[in-house]
C-alpha positions as CSV (number, residue, x, y, z in Angstrom):
1,M,-26.0,-82.7,140.2
2,S,-26.1,-86.5,140.1
3,V,-28.2,-88.5,137.7
4,P,-31.0,-90.6,139.3
5,M,-30.1,-94.3,139.5
6,G,-33.0,-95.3,137.2
7,L,-32.1,-92.8,134.5
8,S,-28.4,-93.7,134.7
9,E,-29.3,-97.4,134.2
10,V,-31.4,-96.5,131.1
11,L,-28.7,-94.3,129.6
12,S,-26.0,-96.9,130.2
13,R,-27.8,-99.5,128.1
14,H,-27.9,-97.3,124.9
15,K,-25.0,-99.2,123.4
16,P,-26.1,-102.3,121.4
17,Q,-25.1,-105.7,122.9
18,W,-23.4,-108.5,121.0
19,W,-26.6,-110.5,120.8
20,E,-28.3,-107.5,119.1
21,W,-25.7,-107.3,116.4
22,L,-26.0,-111.1,116.0
23,G,-29.8,-110.6,115.5
24,V,-29.1,-107.9,112.9
25,L,-26.8,-110.2,111.0
26,A,-29.3,-113.0,111.1
27,A,-32.1,-110.7,109.8
28,L,-29.9,-109.5,106.9
29,A,-29.0,-113.1,106.0
30,S,-32.5,-114.5,106.3
31,P,-33.7,-113.4,102.7
32,F,-30.8,-115.3,101.2
33,V,-30.8,-118.3,103.5
34,F,-34.5,-118.8,103.4
35,S,-35.1,-117.5,99.9
36,S,-37.9,-120.0,99.3
37,H,-39.8,-118.5,102.2
38,A,-39.3,-114.9,101.3
39,M,-42.9,-113.9,101.4
40,L,-43.4,-115.4,104.9
41,L,-40.3,-113.5,106.1
42,N,-41.6,-110.3,104.6
43,E,-44.9,-110.8,106.4
44,I,-43.0,-111.5,109.7
45,A,-41.0,-108.3,109.3
46,V,-44.0,-106.1,108.6
47,T,-46.0,-107.6,111.5
48,A,-43.0,-107.3,113.9
49,L,-42.8,-103.6,113.1
50,F,-46.5,-103.2,113.8
51,A,-46.2,-105.0,117.1
52,V,-43.2,-102.8,118.1
53,A,-45.4,-99.7,117.3
54,L,-48.1,-101.0,119.6
55,D,-45.5,-101.7,122.3
56,L,-44.3,-98.1,122.3
57,I,-47.6,-97.0,123.7
58,L,-48.6,-100.1,125.6
59,G,-45.4,-101.3,127.2
60,Y,-43.5,-98.0,127.5
61,S,-46.4,-95.6,128.1
62,G,-49.2,-97.7,129.6
63,I,-51.7,-96.7,126.9
64,V,-54.0,-99.6,126.0
65,S,-55.4,-99.8,122.4
66,L,-57.6,-102.2,120.5
67,G,-57.7,-100.1,117.3
68,H,-54.1,-99.5,116.4
69,A,-54.9,-101.1,113.0
70,A,-56.4,-97.7,112.1
71,F,-52.9,-96.3,111.6
72,F,-51.7,-99.5,110.0
73,G,-54.4,-99.4,107.5
74,W,-54.1,-95.6,107.0
75,G,-50.4,-96.1,106.1
76,A,-51.2,-99.0,103.7
77,Y,-53.8,-97.0,101.8
78,S,-51.6,-93.8,101.9
79,A,-48.7,-95.7,100.3
80,G,-50.9,-97.4,97.8
81,L,-52.7,-94.3,96.6
82,F,-49.4,-92.4,96.5
83,A,-48.0,-95.0,94.2
84,K,-51.1,-95.1,91.9
85,H,-51.7,-91.4,91.6
86,L,-48.5,-89.5,92.5
87,H,-45.2,-91.4,92.3
88,N,-44.2,-95.0,92.4
89,D,-40.9,-94.6,94.2
90,P,-41.1,-96.8,97.3
91,L,-39.1,-94.6,99.7
92,M,-41.2,-91.5,98.8
93,G,-44.3,-93.6,99.4
94,L,-43.0,-94.6,102.8
95,L,-42.3,-91.0,103.8
96,F,-45.8,-90.0,102.7
97,A,-47.3,-92.8,104.7
98,V,-45.3,-92.0,107.8
99,I,-46.2,-88.3,107.7
100,S,-49.9,-88.9,107.1
101,S,-50.2,-91.6,109.8
102,G,-48.3,-89.4,112.2
103,L,-50.8,-86.6,111.6
104,L,-53.7,-88.9,112.1
105,G,-52.0,-90.0,115.4
106,L,-51.7,-86.3,116.4
107,L,-55.4,-85.9,115.8
108,C,-56.3,-89.0,117.8
109,S,-53.8,-88.3,120.6
110,F,-56.2,-85.9,122.3
111,T,-58.6,-88.7,122.9
112,I,-56.1,-90.8,125.0
113,L,-55.2,-88.0,127.5
114,R,-58.4,-88.4,129.6
115,G,-60.5,-91.2,130.8
116,S,-59.8,-94.7,132.0
117,D,-58.2,-97.6,130.2
118,L,-61.7,-98.9,129.2
119,T,-62.5,-95.5,127.7
120,R,-59.3,-95.6,125.7
121,L,-60.1,-99.1,124.5
122,M,-63.4,-98.0,123.2
123,V,-62.1,-94.8,121.6
124,T,-59.2,-96.5,119.8
125,L,-61.5,-99.2,118.5
126,G,-64.0,-96.6,117.4
127,V,-61.3,-94.8,115.4
128,S,-60.4,-98.0,113.6
129,L,-64.1,-98.6,112.7
130,V,-64.4,-95.1,111.4
131,C,-61.4,-95.5,109.1
132,F,-62.8,-98.8,108.0
133,E,-66.1,-97.2,107.0
134,L,-64.3,-94.3,105.3
135,A,-62.3,-96.7,103.1
136,N,-65.5,-98.6,102.3
137,R,-67.5,-95.5,101.6
138,F,-65.1,-93.8,99.2
139,S,-64.9,-96.9,96.9
140,E,-64.1,-94.8,93.8
141,L,-60.8,-93.9,95.4
142,T,-60.0,-96.9,97.6
143,G,-61.7,-99.7,95.7
144,G,-64.1,-100.4,98.6
145,A,-64.7,-104.1,99.4
146,D,-62.6,-105.1,96.4
147,G,-59.6,-103.4,97.8
148,L,-57.0,-101.1,96.3
149,Q,-55.6,-103.1,93.4
150,G,-52.9,-102.5,90.8
151,V,-50.3,-100.9,93.2
152,L,-47.2,-101.0,91.0
153,M,-44.0,-100.0,92.7
154,G,-40.8,-98.7,91.1
155,P,-37.4,-100.2,91.8
156,V,-35.9,-99.6,95.2
157,L,-33.2,-96.9,95.0
158,G,-33.8,-97.0,91.3
159,R,-32.0,-100.3,90.9
160,F,-33.7,-103.2,92.6
161,E,-37.0,-104.3,90.9
162,F,-39.6,-106.2,92.9
163,D,-39.6,-109.8,91.7
164,L,-42.3,-112.5,91.9
165,S,-40.3,-114.6,94.4
166,G,-40.5,-111.8,96.9
167,Q,-36.8,-111.8,97.7
168,V,-36.3,-108.1,96.9
169,A,-39.5,-107.2,98.9
170,C,-38.2,-109.2,101.8
171,M,-34.8,-107.5,101.7
172,Y,-36.5,-104.1,101.4
173,S,-38.8,-104.8,104.4
174,V,-36.0,-106.3,106.6
175,G,-33.7,-103.4,105.8
176,I,-36.4,-100.8,106.7
177,V,-37.3,-102.6,109.9
178,I,-33.6,-102.8,111.0
179,L,-33.2,-99.0,110.5
180,V,-36.4,-98.2,112.3
181,M,-35.5,-100.5,115.2
182,M,-32.1,-98.7,115.6
183,V,-33.9,-95.4,115.8
184,L,-36.5,-96.7,118.3
185,R,-33.8,-98.3,120.4
186,R,-32.1,-95.0,120.8
187,L,-35.4,-93.4,121.6
188,V,-36.5,-95.8,124.4
189,H,-33.0,-95.6,126.0
190,S,-33.0,-91.9,126.0
191,P,-34.1,-89.5,128.8
192,F,-37.4,-89.2,126.9
193,G,-37.9,-93.0,127.1
194,A,-37.1,-92.9,130.8
195,S,-39.7,-90.2,131.3
196,L,-42.3,-92.4,129.5
197,M,-41.6,-95.3,131.8
198,A,-41.9,-93.0,134.8
199,I,-45.3,-91.9,133.5
200,R,-46.3,-95.5,133.0
201,D,-45.4,-96.5,136.5
202,N,-46.9,-93.6,138.3
203,R,-48.5,-90.7,136.4
204,L,-49.1,-88.5,139.5
205,R,-45.6,-88.8,140.7
206,A,-44.3,-88.0,137.2
207,M,-46.4,-84.8,137.2
208,A,-45.1,-84.0,140.7
209,V,-41.5,-84.1,139.6
210,G,-42.2,-81.7,136.7
211,L,-42.6,-84.1,133.7
212,S,-45.0,-82.9,131.0
213,V,-47.3,-85.9,131.0
214,S,-49.7,-84.8,128.3
215,K,-47.0,-83.6,125.9
216,S,-45.0,-86.8,126.3
217,L,-48.0,-89.1,125.7
218,M,-49.0,-87.1,122.6
219,V,-45.5,-87.3,121.2
220,I,-45.1,-91.1,121.7
221,Y,-48.6,-91.7,120.4
222,C,-47.7,-89.8,117.2
223,I,-44.5,-91.8,116.9
224,S,-46.3,-95.0,117.4
225,A,-48.9,-94.1,114.8
226,A,-46.2,-93.2,112.3
227,V,-44.4,-96.5,112.9
228,A,-47.7,-98.4,112.5
229,G,-48.4,-96.5,109.3
230,L,-44.9,-97.4,108.1
231,S,-45.5,-101.1,108.6
232,G,-48.8,-100.8,106.8
233,A,-47.1,-99.0,103.9
234,L,-44.5,-101.8,103.7
235,L,-47.4,-104.3,103.4
236,A,-49.1,-102.4,100.6
237,Q,-45.8,-101.9,98.7
238,T,-44.5,-105.4,98.9
239,T,-47.9,-107.1,98.1
240,G,-49.2,-104.5,95.6
241,F,-52.6,-104.6,97.3
242,A,-54.5,-103.0,100.2
243,S,-57.9,-104.2,101.4
244,L,-60.3,-103.3,104.1
245,D,-58.8,-106.1,106.2
246,V,-56.0,-103.8,107.2
247,F,-58.4,-101.9,109.4
248,S,-59.9,-105.1,111.0
249,F,-60.2,-105.7,114.7
250,E,-58.5,-109.1,114.2
251,R,-55.3,-107.4,113.1
252,S,-55.2,-105.2,116.2
253,A,-56.0,-108.3,118.3
254,D,-53.2,-110.4,116.7
255,V,-50.5,-107.9,117.5
256,M,-51.8,-107.8,121.1
257,L,-51.3,-111.6,121.2
258,M,-47.8,-111.2,119.8
259,L,-46.9,-108.8,122.7
260,V,-48.4,-111.3,125.1
261,I,-46.1,-114.0,123.7
262,G,-43.0,-111.8,123.4
263,G,-43.5,-109.5,126.3
264,V,-44.3,-105.8,126.6
265,G,-42.0,-103.0,127.7
266,W,-39.2,-104.7,125.8
267,L,-38.4,-103.4,122.4
268,Y,-37.7,-106.9,121.0
269,G,-40.8,-108.4,122.5
270,G,-42.9,-107.5,119.4
271,V,-40.3,-109.0,117.1
272,L,-40.0,-112.2,119.1
273,G,-43.8,-112.5,119.4
274,A,-44.3,-111.9,115.7
275,I,-41.8,-114.5,114.7
276,V,-43.4,-117.1,117.1
277,F,-46.9,-116.2,116.1
278,K,-46.4,-116.2,112.4
279,L,-44.4,-119.5,112.4
280,I,-47.0,-121.2,114.5
281,Q,-49.7,-119.9,112.3
282,D,-47.9,-121.0,109.1
283,Q,-47.1,-124.5,110.4
284,L,-50.4,-125.3,112.2
285,S,-52.6,-123.8,109.5
286,S,-51.1,-126.3,107.0
287,L,-51.5,-129.2,109.5
288,T,-54.9,-128.4,111.0
289,P,-56.5,-125.6,108.9
290,Q,-59.6,-125.6,111.1
291,Y,-58.1,-125.8,114.5
292,W,-54.8,-123.9,114.4
293,M,-56.2,-121.1,116.6
294,F,-56.9,-123.6,119.3
295,W,-53.1,-124.3,119.7
296,I,-52.3,-120.6,119.7
297,G,-54.9,-120.1,122.4
298,L,-53.5,-123.0,124.4
299,L,-50.0,-121.4,124.2
300,L,-51.4,-118.2,125.5
301,V,-53.1,-119.9,128.4
302,I,-49.9,-121.7,129.3
303,L,-47.9,-118.4,129.2
304,V,-50.5,-116.7,131.4
305,L,-50.8,-119.5,134.0
306,V,-47.2,-120.7,134.1
307,G,-45.4,-117.4,133.3
308,R,-43.0,-116.6,130.5
309,D,-39.9,-116.6,132.7
310,R,-40.7,-119.8,134.5
311,L,-41.5,-121.5,131.2
312,L,-38.2,-120.4,129.7
313,N,-36.2,-121.6,132.8
314,T,-38.0,-124.9,132.7
315,L,-37.1,-125.4,129.0
316,K,-33.4,-124.4,129.8
317,G,-33.4,-127.0,132.6
318,L,-34.8,-129.7,130.3
319,R,-32.2,-128.9,127.7
320,S,-29.3,-129.0,130.1
């Protein structure tokens, strides 16, 4: 039996391209080349992984969400509480955050199987608000409005201590992000990834050819929640702090903007969007602290009106 053309194209792209290896090398070298900006690079790595987590359900599955910060914040508090009360090993804390966030995603996955996109937007936003109130209510455990403070991490692999300059934290985050991206790349270029894109394009047709739509959506939602929790755990571990801000609507909206900049349905869109967004934020906030959001909004308007592909072709033409 022959493989359908669409599936064969997906499976043929599973091997990394040369530019992907170049990107991996650039990411590994960045903590050493830009050591003075290690904390900014660490923030970019954490945010990029969060944006990729959202793209798994938005770009590959067609599930819209405005409350994905619920899993990000859950992972942050899980890793912080694990380090304070159980064990300060970073990798064990990451594993605990991934499992707990994945379980929360499994619980919430039943809410995205029915209803329209507007319903999903409201439900996912509601989950994020509930998590926010829970963290605020149990202030004896989470610190409430003051945040979870005093998260002291042990050395990575028992050898590399977190330093004040943030270089070890940056190397740690970049390494974890690269490993996770390799796994996710394999996932989206697998038959399971092809089935997700078929469900995204036409759910009724996917059901007609025998795909288990509900099961596939629940699985990818759990995976997305686990990856979002992993990014939140990295933030808590590398900064030693977790606040109620990790559950905020602004955090969910920011990663949505990053996907608008980088593109959805493309695994590296979240990475590209996070790099552009964070660099613009860092530069413009130092130049115009009060109006930096205006320039980001202007960029988004240009992307929507002109189109990302047309804008890139114009820039290439001007350069040549």
